[in-house]
N, C-alpha and C positions, 0 to 999 in steps of 0.2 A: 356547365357544359352539356350540350344536348348531343346525344348520339341517335343519328337515324337508322333504323334497321329496315333493309329492303324487306318488302311484302314477299310472301311465297308466291313465285311465278314471276317475278320482277326480273327482267332479263337485260336491264340497263348495262351498259359496258362502256370503258372508256373508250374515245374515238382511236382510231389506227393511225399511229404516226406515219405509216407508209401512204395511206391514202392521201393524207395532207401534203406528203411529199410531191407525190405523182400529181395531184391536183395543181401544186405550185409550179411544177414543170410545164404542165399544159398551158397554165396561163401565162407564163413567160413565152412559149411559143406563140400562143396567140397574139399576144402584146406585139411580137416581133413581126408577125405575119400582116397585122392591121396597121402598123407604123414602121413602115420601110425607112424613115429619116432616123430613126432610133439606132444607135449605134449597138454592134453585138458586144454582149459580155467579154470582157478582157481577162486573161488568165495571169496578167501580171509579169509575162515572160516574153521577150521578142516583139514581133509586130503581129502576133496571132491573135485574132479575137475568137475568143472561144470561152466556154464555161468549163470550169474544172470540176471534176467529181472526185472527192477524196473517199475510198473506202479503207477504213481502219480497223484495226483490232484482230482478232484471231479468226479470219475467215479461212474455213477448211479448203483443201485443194479443189474440191468439185466446185465450190462456189467460185474459186478464183478462175477456173478453167471456163467456167460459164461466162464470166465477164470477158475473158480472152476471145472466146469463140464470137462474141459479138463484135470484136474491133474488126475496123476496115482492113488493117494490114497487121503482120506480127509487131507486137510490141517490144519493148526493151525491157530486159530483166536485170535488176542490179542487186547485189548483196550489199546492205548497209551494216557496216560494223560499228558498233557502240550506239545503237538505237534499240527502242524496244520493239521494233516491227522486224527488223532483219532483211526482209524481202520487199523490193519495191519494184511494181510492174508499171510501166508507162506507155500509154497507147491513145488510140482515138476510137470513139464510138459515134460516126456519123457527124463528125466535126467537134464533137465534146472532147476535150482533153481530159482523160482519165489516169487517174493514179490509183493503184492499188497497193496497200501497204498489210502485209500480214507476217506474223510470228514465224520465224523458222521451224519451230517446235511444232506448228499445226500443220506444215506441208512437207516437210523434209525429214529425213532419217538422220537420227543422231550417230555418229561412228565416234568411238573413242580409237585414237590413232596411238597414244601411249599413256602410261601411268608413272607418277612419280610416288613411291613407297618408302616408308618408314623402315627402321631396322626390324620392327616386328610385323613387316609386311602389310601394315595397314596402309590403304590408300590416302596420301596426302593431296594429291591433285591429279586431275585427269586433263589430258589434251585431246580435244574432240573437233571433229567437223561436221558441218551439216551438208548432206547428200542431196542435191536438188532431183527430185524424182523426173524419170525420162519424159513421162507425160507432159510436166510443165516445160520442160526444155524444148519438147517437139513443138508445143503450142507456140512458144514463142520465137521458134525457129533458131534456136542457139544450142551451142553444145556446152558443156561445163567449163571448158577452157575459154569461151568467148563470152561468158557472164562477166560483166565488169564489176569491180570492187568499189564501194563508195565510202 
């Protein structure tokens, strides 16, 4: 087995995956511009021809709000129970169907509403809810009572 040790001053780096993704979007846009006979990408739902962009993981509130600000109209916010992501925001950015998924623990405040304790006052179980921040509710144009539960 051979090991290559970089020489001092060697600044070679791995390619940036964001750059490749952006170039791919630009190439797709150019292809669609040059070939109007090609159908638009289809998102798999309804009759709408768009491309879906799924942003998943644990995006902090600032990143979620940045995507929402780029949307053409206020998106829909859903609370997804029993998923790894908990919050789903659906909207459009210039024709692109965009779905943002993020963990409630990254963007919401956890509030314990009750506790079940044992005879020794040890907490056996907590009942908690996630409180969606006002900034997120304002950005999507909804109030807490209007948020759909999925």
